[in-house]
Backbone atoms as SQL, in Angstrom:
CREATE TABLE atoms (id INTEGER PRIMARY KEY, chain TEXT, resi INTEGER, resn TEXT, atom TEXT, x REAL, y REAL, z REAL);
INSERT INTO atoms VALUES
  (1, 'A', 1, 'MET', 'N', 26.881, -27.799, 29.972),
  (2, 'A', 1, 'MET', 'CA', 25.866, -26.504, 30.009),
  (3, 'A', 1, 'MET', 'C', 24.974, -25.799, 28.701),
  (4, 'A', 2, 'THR', 'N', 24.012, -25.988, 28.481),
  (5, 'A', 2, 'THR', 'CA', 23.266, -25.978, 27.577),
  (6, 'A', 2, 'THR', 'C', 22.033, -24.385, 27.084),
  (7, 'A', 3, 'HIS', 'N', 22.792, -23.646, 26.677),
  (8, 'A', 3, 'HIS', 'CA', 22.175, -22.609, 26.913),
  (9, 'A', 3, 'HIS', 'C', 20.719, -22.398, 25.868),
  (10, 'A', 4, 'ARG', 'N', 19.889, -22.124, 26.794),
  (11, 'A', 4, 'ARG', 'CA', 18.184, -21.783, 25.824),
  (12, 'A', 4, 'ARG', 'C', 17.549, -20.301, 25.927),
  (13, 'A', 5, 'THR', 'N', 17.602, -20.416, 24.554),
  (14, 'A', 5, 'THR', 'CA', 16.243, -18.754, 24.851),
  (15, 'A', 5, 'THR', 'C', 15.188, -18.861, 24.707),
  (16, 'A', 6, 'ASN', 'N', 14.314, -18.697, 24.524),
  (17, 'A', 6, 'ASN', 'CA', 12.878, -18.424, 24.848),
  (18, 'A', 6, 'ASN', 'C', 12.800, -17.555, 23.449),
  (19, 'A', 7, 'LEU', 'N', 12.833, -17.769, 22.904),
  (20, 'A', 7, 'LEU', 'CA', 12.167, -17.560, 21.422),
  (21, 'A', 7, 'LEU', 'C', 10.271, -16.664, 21.574),
  (22, 'A', 8, 'THR', 'N', 10.337, -15.563, 21.312),
  (23, 'A', 8, 'THR', 'CA', 8.634, -15.726, 21.385),
  (24, 'A', 8, 'THR', 'C', 8.164, -14.597, 20.303),
  (25, 'A', 9, 'THR', 'N', 7.348, -15.537, 19.323),
  (26, 'A', 9, 'THR', 'CA', 7.188, -15.006, 18.766),
  (27, 'A', 9, 'THR', 'C', 5.818, -14.401, 18.479),
  (28, 'A', 10, 'GLN', 'N', 5.408, -13.026, 18.928),
  (29, 'A', 10, 'GLN', 'CA', 3.657, -11.905, 18.787),
  (30, 'A', 10, 'GLN', 'C', 3.369, -12.754, 17.887),
  (31, 'A', 11, 'PRO', 'N', 1.575, -13.118, 18.068),
  (32, 'A', 11, 'PRO', 'CA', 1.640, -13.064, 17.018),
  (33, 'A', 11, 'PRO', 'C', 0.510, -12.018, 16.311),
  (34, 'A', 12, 'ILE', 'N', 0.728, -12.278, 15.094),
  (35, 'A', 12, 'ILE', 'CA', -0.769, -11.469, 14.548),
  (36, 'A', 12, 'ILE', 'C', -1.671, -10.163, 14.813),
  (37, 'A', 13, 'GLN', 'N', -1.826, -9.136, 15.373),
  (38, 'A', 13, 'GLN', 'CA', -2.916, -8.485, 15.424),
  (39, 'A', 13, 'GLN', 'C', -3.352, -8.380, 14.653),
  (40, 'A', 14, 'PRO', 'N', -4.894, -9.028, 14.148),
  (41, 'A', 14, 'PRO', 'CA', -6.214, -8.794, 12.711),
  (42, 'A', 14, 'PRO', 'C', -6.385, -7.359, 12.861),
  (43, 'A', 15, 'ALA', 'N', -6.841, -7.106, 14.502),
  (44, 'A', 15, 'ALA', 'CA', -7.601, -5.485, 14.194),
  (45, 'A', 15, 'ALA', 'C', -5.923, -4.753, 13.261),
  (46, 'A', 16, 'SER', 'N', -5.235, -4.791, 13.960),
  (47, 'A', 16, 'SER', 'CA', -4.281, -3.607, 13.889),
  (48, 'A', 16, 'SER', 'C', -3.879, -3.107, 12.245),
  (49, 'A', 17, 'LEU', 'N', -3.851, -5.046, 11.554),
  (50, 'A', 17, 'LEU', 'CA', -3.405, -5.300, 10.511),
  (51, 'A', 17, 'LEU', 'C', -3.908, -4.814, 9.691),
  (52, 'A', 18, 'GLY', 'N', -5.658, -4.966, 9.799),
  (53, 'A', 18, 'GLY', 'CA', -6.942, -4.482, 9.435),
  (54, 'A', 18, 'GLY', 'C', -7.013, -3.741, 8.976),
  (55, 'A', 19, 'LYS', 'N', -6.637, -2.342, 10.302),
  (56, 'A', 19, 'LYS', 'CA', -6.895, -1.417, 9.756),
  (57, 'A', 19, 'LYS', 'C', -6.193, -0.543, 9.213),
  (58, 'A', 20, 'ARG', 'N', -4.461, -1.434, 9.231),
  (59, 'A', 20, 'ARG', 'CA', -4.113, 0.060, 8.699),
  (60, 'A', 20, 'ARG', 'C', -4.501, -0.600, 6.886),
  (61, 'A', 21, 'MET', 'N', -4.081, -1.834, 6.580),
  (62, 'A', 21, 'MET', 'CA', -4.765, -2.181, 4.854),
  (63, 'A', 21, 'MET', 'C', -5.983, -1.231, 4.669),
  (64, 'A', 22, 'VAL', 'N', -7.021, -0.701, 5.977),
  (65, 'A', 22, 'VAL', 'CA', -7.803, -0.377, 4.883),
  (66, 'A', 22, 'VAL', 'C', -8.430, 1.186, 5.128),
  (67, 'A', 23, 'VAL', 'N', -6.914, 1.841, 5.542),
  (68, 'A', 23, 'VAL', 'CA', -6.541, 2.985, 5.330),
  (69, 'A', 23, 'VAL', 'C', -5.419, 3.050, 4.310),
  (70, 'A', 24, 'GLY', 'N', -4.567, 2.509, 4.203),
  (71, 'A', 24, 'GLY', 'CA', -3.792, 2.158, 2.965),
  (72, 'A', 24, 'GLY', 'C', -4.833, 2.494, 1.273),
  (73, 'A', 25, 'ALA', 'N', -5.797, 1.317, 1.200),
  (74, 'A', 25, 'ALA', 'CA', -6.401, 1.186, 0.882),
  (75, 'A', 25, 'ALA', 'C', -7.748, 2.393, 0.250),
  (76, 'A', 26, 'GLY', 'N', -7.856, 2.243, 1.479),
  (77, 'A', 26, 'GLY', 'CA', -9.009, 4.438, 0.850),
  (78, 'A', 26, 'GLY', 'C', -8.030, 5.341, 0.478),
  (79, 'A', 27, 'ILE', 'N', -6.974, 5.209, 0.758),
  (80, 'A', 27, 'ILE', 'CA', -5.942, 6.483, 0.500),
  (81, 'A', 27, 'ILE', 'C', -5.685, 6.325, -0.761),
  (82, 'A', 28, 'GLY', 'N', -5.074, 5.543, -0.865),
  (83, 'A', 28, 'GLY', 'CA', -5.594, 5.146, -2.766),
  (84, 'A', 28, 'GLY', 'C', -6.180, 5.044, -3.598),
  (85, 'A', 29, 'LEU', 'N', -7.671, 4.714, -2.946),
  (86, 'A', 29, 'LEU', 'CA', -9.179, 4.885, -3.252),
  (87, 'A', 29, 'LEU', 'C', -8.548, 6.430, -4.035),
  (88, 'A', 30, 'ILE', 'N', -8.596, 7.267, -2.561),
  (89, 'A', 30, 'ILE', 'CA', -9.194, 8.597, -3.252),
  (90, 'A', 30, 'ILE', 'C', -8.233, 9.389, -4.188),
  (91, 'A', 31, 'LEU', 'N', -7.007, 8.634, -3.693),
  (92, 'A', 31, 'LEU', 'CA', -5.939, 9.783, -4.586),
  (93, 'A', 31, 'LEU', 'C', -6.163, 9.340, -6.105),
  (94, 'A', 32, 'ILE', 'N', -6.651, 8.609, -7.073),
  (95, 'A', 32, 'ILE', 'CA', -7.254, 7.158, -7.924),
  (96, 'A', 32, 'ILE', 'C', -8.373, 7.795, -7.812),
  (97, 'A', 33, 'ALA', 'N', -9.387, 8.095, -7.101),
  (98, 'A', 33, 'ALA', 'CA', -10.426, 8.911, -7.737),
  (99, 'A', 33, 'ALA', 'C', -10.225, 10.384, -7.920),
  (100, 'A', 34, 'LEU', 'N', -9.374, 10.949, -7.867),
  (101, 'A', 34, 'LEU', 'CA', -8.795, 12.391, -7.734),
  (102, 'A', 34, 'LEU', 'C', -8.861, 12.901, -9.427),
  (103, 'A', 35, 'PHE', 'N', -7.181, 11.952, -9.307),
  (104, 'A', 35, 'PHE', 'CA', -6.802, 11.884, -10.049),
  (105, 'A', 35, 'PHE', 'C', -7.924, 11.730, -11.480),
  (106, 'A', 36, 'LEU', 'N', -8.637, 10.414, -11.628),
  (107, 'A', 36, 'LEU', 'CA', -9.420, 10.302, -12.477),
  (108, 'A', 36, 'LEU', 'C', -10.662, 11.279, -12.909),
  (109, 'A', 37, 'SER', 'N', -11.651, 11.692, -12.231),
  (110, 'A', 37, 'SER', 'CA', -12.710, 12.568, -11.990),
  (111, 'A', 37, 'SER', 'C', -11.852, 13.826, -13.010),
  (112, 'A', 38, 'GLY', 'N', -10.003, 13.883, -13.546),
  (113, 'A', 38, 'GLY', 'CA', -10.522, 15.315, -14.196),
  (114, 'A', 38, 'GLY', 'C', -10.414, 15.056, -15.187),
  (115, 'A', 39, 'VAL', 'N', -10.784, 13.886, -16.091),
  (116, 'A', 39, 'VAL', 'CA', -10.613, 13.437, -17.590),
  (117, 'A', 39, 'VAL', 'C', -11.601, 13.304, -17.678),
  (118, 'A', 40, 'LYS', 'N', -11.630, 14.879, -18.548),
  (119, 'A', 40, 'LYS', 'CA', -13.636, 14.940, -19.536),
  (120, 'A', 40, 'LYS', 'C', -13.795, 14.608, -20.878),
  (121, 'A', 41, 'ASP', 'N', -12.503, 14.245, -21.628),
  (122, 'A', 41, 'ASP', 'CA', -13.181, 13.343, -22.837),
  (123, 'A', 41, 'ASP', 'C', -12.452, 12.113, -22.835),
  (124, 'A', 42, 'PRO', 'N', -11.925, 11.055, -22.227),
  (125, 'A', 42, 'PRO', 'CA', -11.784, 10.084, -22.561),
  (126, 'A', 42, 'PRO', 'C', -10.821, 9.148, -23.827),
  (127, 'A', 43, 'ASN', 'N', -10.301, 9.042, -24.287),
  (128, 'A', 43, 'ASN', 'CA', -9.669, 7.876, -25.539),
  (129, 'A', 43, 'ASN', 'C', -10.972, 7.250, -25.655),
  (130, 'A', 44, 'PRO', 'N', -12.038, 7.216, -27.220),
  (131, 'A', 44, 'PRO', 'CA', -12.417, 6.360, -27.399),
  (132, 'A', 44, 'PRO', 'C', -12.397, 4.656, -27.245),
  (133, 'A', 45, 'ALA', 'N', -10.602, 4.826, -27.545),
  (134, 'A', 45, 'ALA', 'CA', -10.083, 3.366, -27.949),
  (135, 'A', 45, 'ALA', 'C', -9.801, 2.611, -26.278),
  (136, 'A', 46, 'TRP', 'N', -10.062, 3.556, -25.108),
  (137, 'A', 46, 'TRP', 'CA', -10.148, 2.212, -24.024),
  (138, 'A', 46, 'TRP', 'C', -10.894, 1.819, -23.550),
  (139, 'A', 47, 'GLY', 'N', -12.163, 1.994, -23.912),
  (140, 'A', 47, 'GLY', 'CA', -13.431, 1.566, -24.079),
  (141, 'A', 47, 'GLY', 'C', -14.204, 2.286, -22.626),
  (142, 'A', 48, 'LYS', 'N', -15.235, 2.079, -22.543),
  (143, 'A', 48, 'LYS', 'CA', -16.415, 2.263, -22.055),
  (144, 'A', 48, 'LYS', 'C', -16.796, 1.941, -20.439),
  (145, 'A', 49, 'LEU', 'N', -15.152, 0.957, -20.033),
  (146, 'A', 49, 'LEU', 'CA', -15.236, 0.870, -18.556),
  (147, 'A', 49, 'LEU', 'C', -13.648, 0.682, -18.247),
  (148, 'A', 50, 'TRP', 'N', -12.590, 1.547, -18.609),
  (149, 'A', 50, 'TRP', 'CA', -11.527, 1.630, -19.052),
  (150, 'A', 50, 'TRP', 'C', -10.880, 2.229, -16.993),
  (151, 'A', 51, 'MET', 'N', -12.247, 2.924, -16.393),
  (152, 'A', 51, 'MET', 'CA', -11.813, 3.390, -15.442),
  (153, 'A', 51, 'MET', 'C', -11.238, 2.024, -13.596),
  (154, 'A', 52, 'ILE', 'N', -12.321, 1.287, -14.288),
  (155, 'A', 52, 'ILE', 'CA', -11.968, 0.435, -13.205),
  (156, 'A', 52, 'ILE', 'C', -10.948, -0.058, -12.867),
  (157, 'A', 53, 'ARG', 'N', -9.459, -0.383, -13.500),
  (158, 'A', 53, 'ARG', 'CA', -8.443, -1.041, -13.406),
  (159, 'A', 53, 'ARG', 'C', -7.918, -0.695, -12.619),
  (160, 'A', 54, 'PRO', 'N', -8.171, 1.200, -12.986),
  (161, 'A', 54, 'PRO', 'CA', -7.189, 1.638, -11.930),
  (162, 'A', 54, 'PRO', 'C', -7.938, 1.511, -10.714),
  (163, 'A', 55, 'LEU', 'N', -9.319, 1.851, -10.652),
  (164, 'A', 55, 'LEU', 'CA', -9.826, 1.331, -8.673),
  (165, 'A', 55, 'LEU', 'C', -9.686, 0.250, -8.788),
  (166, 'A', 56, 'ILE', 'N', -9.297, -1.024, -8.689),
  (167, 'A', 56, 'ILE', 'CA', -9.437, -1.781, -8.371),
  (168, 'A', 56, 'ILE', 'C', -7.630, -2.362, -8.056),
  (169, 'A', 57, 'ILE', 'N', -7.387, -1.636, -8.852),
  (170, 'A', 57, 'ILE', 'CA', -5.695, -1.651, -8.438),
  (171, 'A', 57, 'ILE', 'C', -4.729, -0.747, -7.285),
  (172, 'A', 58, 'VAL', 'N', -5.292, 0.018, -7.744),
  (173, 'A', 58, 'VAL', 'CA', -4.476, 1.411, -6.305),
  (174, 'A', 58, 'VAL', 'C', -5.025, 0.651, -5.264),
  (175, 'A', 59, 'PRO', 'N', -6.614, 1.159, -4.780),
  (176, 'A', 59, 'PRO', 'CA', -6.749, 0.741, -3.753),
  (177, 'A', 59, 'PRO', 'C', -5.901, -0.461, -3.196),
  (178, 'A', 60, 'LEU', 'N', -5.804, -1.885, -4.235),
  (179, 'A', 60, 'LEU', 'CA', -4.798, -2.933, -3.613),
  (180, 'A', 60, 'LEU', 'C', -3.725, -2.495, -3.304),
  (181, 'A', 61, 'ALA', 'N', -2.917, -2.437, -4.136),
  (182, 'A', 61, 'ALA', 'CA', -1.260, -0.958, -3.881),
  (183, 'A', 61, 'ALA', 'C', -1.079, -0.256, -2.455),
  (184, 'A', 62, 'GLY', 'N', -2.188, 0.074, -2.444),
  (185, 'A', 62, 'GLY', 'CA', -2.572, 0.861, -1.420),
  (186, 'A', 62, 'GLY', 'C', -2.480, 0.174, 0.189),
  (187, 'A', 63, 'ALA', 'N', -3.140, -1.008, -0.244),
  (188, 'A', 63, 'ALA', 'CA', -3.575, -1.874, 1.291),
  (189, 'A', 63, 'ALA', 'C', -2.456, -2.980, 0.849),
  (190, 'A', 64, 'MET', 'N', -0.835, -3.447, 0.328),
  (191, 'A', 64, 'MET', 'CA', -0.005, -3.968, 0.428),
  (192, 'A', 64, 'MET', 'C', 0.822, -3.042, 0.602),
  (193, 'A', 65, 'GLY', 'N', 0.508, -1.337, 0.679),
  (194, 'A', 65, 'GLY', 'CA', 1.499, -0.701, 1.893),
  (195, 'A', 65, 'GLY', 'C', 1.265, -0.451, 2.947),
  (196, 'A', 66, 'GLY', 'N', 0.387, -0.745, 3.255),
  (197, 'A', 66, 'GLY', 'CA', -0.709, -0.419, 4.594),
  (198, 'A', 66, 'GLY', 'C', 0.162, -1.791, 5.539),
  (199, 'A', 67, 'LEU', 'N', -0.606, -3.333, 4.774),
  (200, 'A', 67, 'LEU', 'CA', 1.125, -4.493, 4.940),
  (201, 'A', 67, 'LEU', 'C', 2.311, -4.099, 4.962),
  (202, 'A', 68, 'CYS', 'N', 2.778, -3.419, 4.611),
  (203, 'A', 68, 'CYS', 'CA', 4.415, -3.664, 4.565),
  (204, 'A', 68, 'CYS', 'C', 4.234, -2.586, 5.664),
  (205, 'A', 69, 'ASN', 'N', 3.528, -1.457, 5.950),
  (206, 'A', 69, 'ASN', 'CA', 3.453, -0.624, 7.303),
  (207, 'A', 69, 'ASN', 'C', 4.154, -1.547, 8.414),
  (208, 'A', 70, 'TYR', 'N', 2.648, -2.445, 8.333),
  (209, 'A', 70, 'TYR', 'CA', 2.238, -2.952, 9.834),
  (210, 'A', 70, 'TYR', 'C', 3.415, -3.971, 10.177),
  (211, 'A', 71, 'PHE', 'N', 4.289, -4.810, 9.026),
  (212, 'A', 71, 'PHE', 'CA', 5.686, -5.351, 9.210),
  (213, 'A', 71, 'PHE', 'C', 6.748, -5.023, 9.584),
  (214, 'A', 72, 'ILE', 'N', 6.612, -3.500, 9.384),
  (215, 'A', 72, 'ILE', 'CA', 8.107, -2.715, 9.209),
  (216, 'A', 72, 'ILE', 'C', 7.953, -2.409, 10.687),
  (217, 'A', 73, 'ILE', 'N', 6.457, -1.831, 10.812),
  (218, 'A', 73, 'ILE', 'CA', 6.818, -1.205, 12.771),
  (219, 'A', 73, 'ILE', 'C', 6.541, -2.379, 13.312),
  (220, 'A', 74, 'ARG', 'N', 6.761, -3.445, 13.123),
  (221, 'A', 74, 'ARG', 'CA', 6.243, -4.105, 14.572),
  (222, 'A', 74, 'ARG', 'C', 7.513, -5.194, 14.436),
  (223, 'A', 75, 'PHE', 'N', 8.258, -4.952, 13.475),
  (224, 'A', 75, 'PHE', 'CA', 9.474, -5.939, 14.011),
  (225, 'A', 75, 'PHE', 'C', 10.583, -5.180, 13.982),
  (226, 'A', 76, 'ARG', 'N', 10.667, -3.624, 14.010),
  (227, 'A', 76, 'ARG', 'CA', 11.201, -2.467, 13.708),
  (228, 'A', 76, 'ARG', 'C', 12.709, -3.282, 15.436),
  (229, 'A', 77, 'ASN', 'N', 12.404, -3.586, 17.208),
  (230, 'A', 77, 'ASN', 'CA', 12.106, -3.851, 17.845),
  (231, 'A', 77, 'ASN', 'C', 13.364, -5.293, 17.493),
  (232, 'A', 78, 'GLN', 'N', 12.644, -6.464, 17.243),
  (233, 'A', 78, 'GLN', 'CA', 13.280, -7.091, 16.776),
  (234, 'A', 78, 'GLN', 'C', 14.633, -6.884, 15.670),
  (235, 'A', 79, 'VAL', 'N', 14.377, -5.899, 14.671),
  (236, 'A', 79, 'VAL', 'CA', 16.004, -5.595, 13.699),
  (237, 'A', 79, 'VAL', 'C', 16.510, -4.770, 15.263),
  (238, 'A', 80, 'GLY', 'N', 16.106, -3.855, 15.194),
  (239, 'A', 80, 'GLY', 'CA', 16.948, -2.947, 16.239),
  (240, 'A', 80, 'GLY', 'C', 17.056, -2.127, 15.715),
  (241, 'A', 81, 'VAL', 'N', 15.869, -0.971, 14.746),
  (242, 'A', 81, 'VAL', 'CA', 15.993, -0.242, 13.551),
  (243, 'A', 81, 'VAL', 'C', 15.273, 1.185, 14.908),
  (244, 'A', 82, 'ASN', 'N', 15.538, 2.014, 14.907),
  (245, 'A', 82, 'ASN', 'CA', 15.381, 2.923, 16.422),
  (246, 'A', 82, 'ASN', 'C', 13.931, 3.300, 14.952),
  (247, 'A', 83, 'LYS', 'N', 12.763, 4.312, 16.398),
  (248, 'A', 83, 'LYS', 'CA', 11.188, 4.213, 15.919),
  (249, 'A', 83, 'LYS', 'C', 11.456, 5.929, 14.975),
  (250, 'A', 84, 'ALA', 'N', 11.805, 6.565, 14.707),
  (251, 'A', 84, 'ALA', 'CA', 12.287, 7.586, 13.688),
  (252, 'A', 84, 'ALA', 'C', 12.020, 6.456, 12.014),
  (253, 'A', 85, 'ILE', 'N', 13.201, 6.012, 12.270),
  (254, 'A', 85, 'ILE', 'CA', 13.722, 5.305, 10.525),
  (255, 'A', 85, 'ILE', 'C', 12.849, 4.007, 10.227),
  (256, 'A', 86, 'ALA', 'N', 12.384, 3.313, 11.268),
  (257, 'A', 86, 'ALA', 'CA', 11.198, 2.758, 10.864),
  (258, 'A', 86, 'ALA', 'C', 9.955, 3.103, 10.650),
  (259, 'A', 87, 'VAL', 'N', 10.044, 4.853, 10.660),
  (260, 'A', 87, 'VAL', 'CA', 8.302, 5.222, 10.283),
  (261, 'A', 87, 'VAL', 'C', 8.264, 5.759, 8.885),
  (262, 'A', 88, 'ILE', 'N', 9.934, 6.240, 9.127),
  (263, 'A', 88, 'ILE', 'CA', 10.451, 7.188, 8.275),
  (264, 'A', 88, 'ILE', 'C', 10.109, 6.017, 6.071),
  (265, 'A', 89, 'VAL', 'N', 11.013, 5.260, 6.252),
  (266, 'A', 89, 'VAL', 'CA', 11.146, 3.412, 6.082),
  (267, 'A', 89, 'VAL', 'C', 9.652, 2.998, 5.234),
  (268, 'A', 90, 'SER', 'N', 8.917, 2.548, 6.470),
  (269, 'A', 90, 'SER', 'CA', 7.268, 2.064, 6.341),
  (270, 'A', 90, 'SER', 'C', 7.255, 3.129, 4.895),
  (271, 'A', 91, 'GLY', 'N', 7.068, 4.821, 5.101),
  (272, 'A', 91, 'GLY', 'CA', 5.875, 5.912, 4.766),
  (273, 'A', 91, 'GLY', 'C', 6.715, 6.020, 3.124),
  (274, 'A', 92, 'LEU', 'N', 8.569, 5.326, 2.934),
  (275, 'A', 92, 'LEU', 'CA', 8.669, 5.391, 1.464),
  (276, 'A', 92, 'LEU', 'C', 7.969, 4.527, 0.382),
  (277, 'A', 93, 'VAL', 'N', 8.047, 2.958, 1.288),
  (278, 'A', 93, 'VAL', 'CA', 7.446, 1.742, 0.802),
  (279, 'A', 93, 'VAL', 'C', 6.085, 1.839, 0.435),
  (280, 'A', 94, 'PHE', 'N', 5.787, 2.308, 1.662),
  (281, 'A', 94, 'PHE', 'CA', 4.064, 2.770, 0.856),
  (282, 'A', 94, 'PHE', 'C', 4.375, 4.336, -0.171),
  (283, 'A', 95, 'ILE', 'N', 4.386, 5.242, -0.646),
  (284, 'A', 95, 'ILE', 'CA', 4.741, 5.951, -1.176),
  (285, 'A', 95, 'ILE', 'C', 4.604, 5.568, -2.452),
  (286, 'A', 96, 'ILE', 'N', 5.959, 4.360, -2.646),
  (287, 'A', 96, 'ILE', 'CA', 6.809, 3.590, -3.763),
  (288, 'A', 96, 'ILE', 'C', 5.542, 2.667, -4.173),
  (289, 'A', 97, 'GLY', 'N', 5.211, 2.361, -3.343),
  (290, 'A', 97, 'GLY', 'CA', 3.427, 0.788, -3.677),
  (291, 'A', 97, 'GLY', 'C', 2.420, 1.548, -4.461),
  (292, 'A', 98, 'LEU', 'N', 2.088, 2.292, -4.160),
  (293, 'A', 98, 'LEU', 'CA', 1.366, 2.942, -4.645),
  (294, 'A', 98, 'LEU', 'C', 1.488, 3.850, -5.502),
  (295, 'A', 99, 'TRP', 'N', 3.013, 4.458, -5.603),
  (296, 'A', 99, 'TRP', 'CA', 3.547, 5.487, -7.511),
  (297, 'A', 99, 'TRP', 'C', 3.249, 4.046, -7.846),
  (298, 'A', 100, 'LEU', 'N', 3.342, 2.739, -8.405),
  (299, 'A', 100, 'LEU', 'CA', 3.689, 1.857, -9.130),
  (300, 'A', 100, 'LEU', 'C', 2.404, 1.401, -8.961),
  (301, 'A', 101, 'GLY', 'N', 1.467, 1.011, -7.869),
  (302, 'A', 101, 'GLY', 'CA', -0.290, 0.483, -8.509),
  (303, 'A', 101, 'GLY', 'C', -0.460, 1.998, -9.431),
  (304, 'A', 102, 'MET', 'N', -0.157, 3.231, -8.966),
  (305, 'A', 102, 'MET', 'CA', -0.902, 3.988, -9.901),
  (306, 'A', 102, 'MET', 'C', -0.496, 3.311, -11.358),
  (307, 'A', 103, 'VAL', 'N', 0.642, 3.409, -11.956),
  (308, 'A', 103, 'VAL', 'CA', 1.613, 2.603, -13.355),
  (309, 'A', 103, 'VAL', 'C', 0.902, 1.769, -13.058),
  (310, 'A', 104, 'LEU', 'N', 0.747, 0.983, -13.256),
  (311, 'A', 104, 'LEU', 'CA', -0.012, -0.738, -13.395),
  (312, 'A', 104, 'LEU', 'C', -1.422, -0.152, -13.615),
  (313, 'A', 105, 'GLY', 'N', -2.076, 1.050, -12.734),
  (314, 'A', 105, 'GLY', 'CA', -3.596, 0.838, -13.184),
  (315, 'A', 105, 'GLY', 'C', -4.083, 1.589, -14.217),
  (316, 'A', 106, 'LEU', 'N', -3.011, 2.773, -14.636),
  (317, 'A', 106, 'LEU', 'CA', -2.953, 3.913, -15.526),
  (318, 'A', 106, 'LEU', 'C', -2.277, 3.673, -16.330),
  (319, 'A', 107, 'ASP', 'N', -1.787, 2.257, -16.661),
  (320, 'A', 107, 'ASP', 'CA', -1.063, 1.077, -17.893),
  (321, 'A', 107, 'ASP', 'C', -1.723, 0.980, -18.574),
  (322, 'A', 108, 'GLY', 'N', -1.429, 2.265, -20.040),
  (323, 'A', 108, 'GLY', 'CA', -2.179, 2.032, -21.302),
  (324, 'A', 108, 'GLY', 'C', -3.665, 2.688, -21.718),
  (325, 'A', 109, 'THR', 'N', -3.725, 3.049, -20.640),
  (326, 'A', 109, 'THR', 'CA', -4.744, 4.239, -21.049),
  (327, 'A', 109, 'THR', 'C', -4.474, 5.415, -20.218),
  (328, 'A', 110, 'LEU', 'N', -4.410, 6.775, -19.563),
  (329, 'A', 110, 'LEU', 'CA', -3.905, 7.848, -19.079),
  (330, 'A', 110, 'LEU', 'C', -2.249, 7.563, -18.571),
  (331, 'A', 111, 'TRP', 'N', -1.824, 6.962, -18.758),
  (332, 'A', 111, 'TRP', 'CA', -0.151, 6.563, -18.777),
  (333, 'A', 111, 'TRP', 'C', 1.005, 5.480, -19.921),
  (334, 'A', 112, 'ASP', 'N', 0.612, 6.148, -20.653),
  (335, 'A', 112, 'ASP', 'CA', 0.996, 5.530, -22.108),
  (336, 'A', 112, 'ASP', 'C', 1.750, 6.782, -21.950);
Protein backbone atom coordinates (compact mmCIF):
# COMPACT_ATOMS: atom_id res chain seq x y z
CA MET A 1 0.00 0.00 0.00
CA THR A 2 1.38 3.34 -1.00
CA HIS A 3 1.09 6.29 1.35
CA ARG A 4 0.11 9.43 -0.51
CA THR A 5 0.49 12.87 0.87
CA ASN A 6 -1.36 15.78 -0.54
CA LEU A 7 1.06 18.65 -0.19
CA THR A 8 -0.48 21.87 -1.24
CA THR A 9 1.60 24.94 -1.65
CA GLN A 10 -0.10 28.18 -0.97
CA PRO A 11 0.25 30.68 -3.77
CA ILE A 12 2.10 33.89 -3.10
CA GLN A 13 -0.32 36.66 -2.26
CA PRO A 14 0.92 39.64 -4.28
CA ALA A 15 -1.11 42.21 -2.33
CA SER A 16 0.33 41.16 1.03
CA LEU A 17 3.84 40.84 -0.38
CA GLY A 18 3.59 44.23 -2.07
CA LYS A 19 2.38 45.92 1.12
CA ARG A 20 5.30 44.57 3.14
CA MET A 21 7.79 45.60 0.47
CA VAL A 22 6.31 49.11 0.20
CA VAL A 23 6.33 49.54 3.98
CA GLY A 24 9.96 48.34 4.14
CA ALA A 25 10.97 50.70 1.33
CA GLY A 26 9.12 53.56 3.01
CA ILE A 27 10.90 52.95 6.31
CA GLY A 28 14.24 52.89 4.50
CA LEU A 29 13.46 56.08 2.57
CA ILE A 30 12.38 57.95 5.70
CA LEU A 31 15.46 56.87 7.66
CA ILE A 32 17.96 57.76 4.94
CA ALA A 33 16.18 61.07 4.21
CA LEU A 34 16.39 62.01 7.88
CA PHE A 35 20.04 61.00 7.96
CA LEU A 36 20.91 62.94 4.79
CA SER A 37 18.99 66.05 5.85
CA GLY A 38 21.57 66.62 8.59
CA VAL A 39 24.41 67.11 6.08
CA LYS A 40 25.04 70.85 5.81
CA ASP A 41 28.34 71.09 3.92
CA PRO A 42 29.03 67.98 1.82
CA ASN A 43 32.51 67.28 0.58
CA PRO A 44 32.96 68.76 -2.93
CA ALA A 45 34.80 65.59 -4.00
CA TRP A 46 31.53 63.64 -3.73
CA GLY A 47 29.94 65.46 -6.65
CA LYS A 48 26.64 67.32 -6.97
CA LEU A 49 24.35 64.28 -7.02
CA TRP A 50 25.95 62.26 -4.22
CA MET A 51 22.58 61.80 -2.45
CA ILE A 52 21.00 59.79 -5.28
CA ARG A 53 22.86 56.56 -4.54
CA PRO A 54 21.74 56.26 -0.89
CA LEU A 55 18.21 57.41 -1.77
CA ILE A 56 17.93 54.49 -4.21
CA ILE A 57 19.86 51.71 -2.45
CA VAL A 58 18.46 52.07 1.08
CA PRO A 59 14.77 51.84 0.04
CA LEU A 60 15.67 48.83 -2.12
CA ALA A 61 17.27 47.20 0.93
CA GLY A 62 14.13 48.01 2.93
CA ALA A 63 11.96 46.43 0.24
CA MET A 64 14.10 43.27 0.32
CA GLY A 65 13.75 43.26 4.10
CA GLY A 66 9.97 43.38 3.63
CA LEU A 67 10.26 40.46 1.19
CA CYS A 68 12.21 38.42 3.75
CA ASN A 69 9.66 39.35 6.40
CA TYR A 70 6.84 38.07 4.21
CA PHE A 71 8.49 34.72 3.57
CA ILE A 72 9.64 34.17 7.17
CA ILE A 73 6.17 34.88 8.57
CA ARG A 74 4.41 32.96 5.80
CA PHE A 75 6.42 29.76 6.07
CA ARG A 76 6.75 29.62 9.85
CA ASN A 77 4.01 26.97 10.10
CA GLN A 78 5.74 24.69 7.62
CA VAL A 79 9.01 24.93 9.53
CA GLY A 80 7.27 24.57 12.88
CA VAL A 81 8.45 27.79 14.49
CA ASN A 82 6.53 29.76 17.09
CA LYS A 83 5.01 33.01 15.76
CA ALA A 84 6.85 35.18 18.30
CA ILE A 85 10.21 33.71 17.27
CA ALA A 86 9.38 34.19 13.58
CA VAL A 87 8.45 37.85 14.18
CA ILE A 88 11.67 38.48 16.13
CA VAL A 89 13.82 36.77 13.47
CA SER A 90 12.12 38.65 10.64
CA GLY A 91 12.59 41.93 12.51
CA LEU A 92 16.29 41.22 13.01
CA VAL A 93 16.71 40.28 9.35
CA PHE A 94 14.99 43.54 8.36
CA ILE A 95 17.19 45.66 10.64
CA ILE A 96 20.41 43.98 9.52
CA GLY A 97 19.42 44.28 5.86
CA LEU A 98 18.53 47.95 6.27
CA TRP A 99 21.82 48.63 8.04
CA LEU A 100 23.78 46.89 5.27
CA GLY A 101 21.83 48.90 2.70
CA MET A 102 22.79 52.11 4.49
CA VAL A 103 26.44 51.07 4.52
CA LEU A 104 26.32 50.24 0.82
CA GLY A 105 24.46 53.43 -0.06
CA LEU A 106 26.70 55.73 1.94
CA ASP A 107 29.98 54.01 1.03
CA GLY A 108 32.46 56.56 -0.28
CA THR A 109 30.57 59.54 1.09
CA LEU A 110 29.42 59.69 4.69
CA TRP A 111 30.46 56.10 5.43
CA ASP A 112 34.15 56.49 4.76
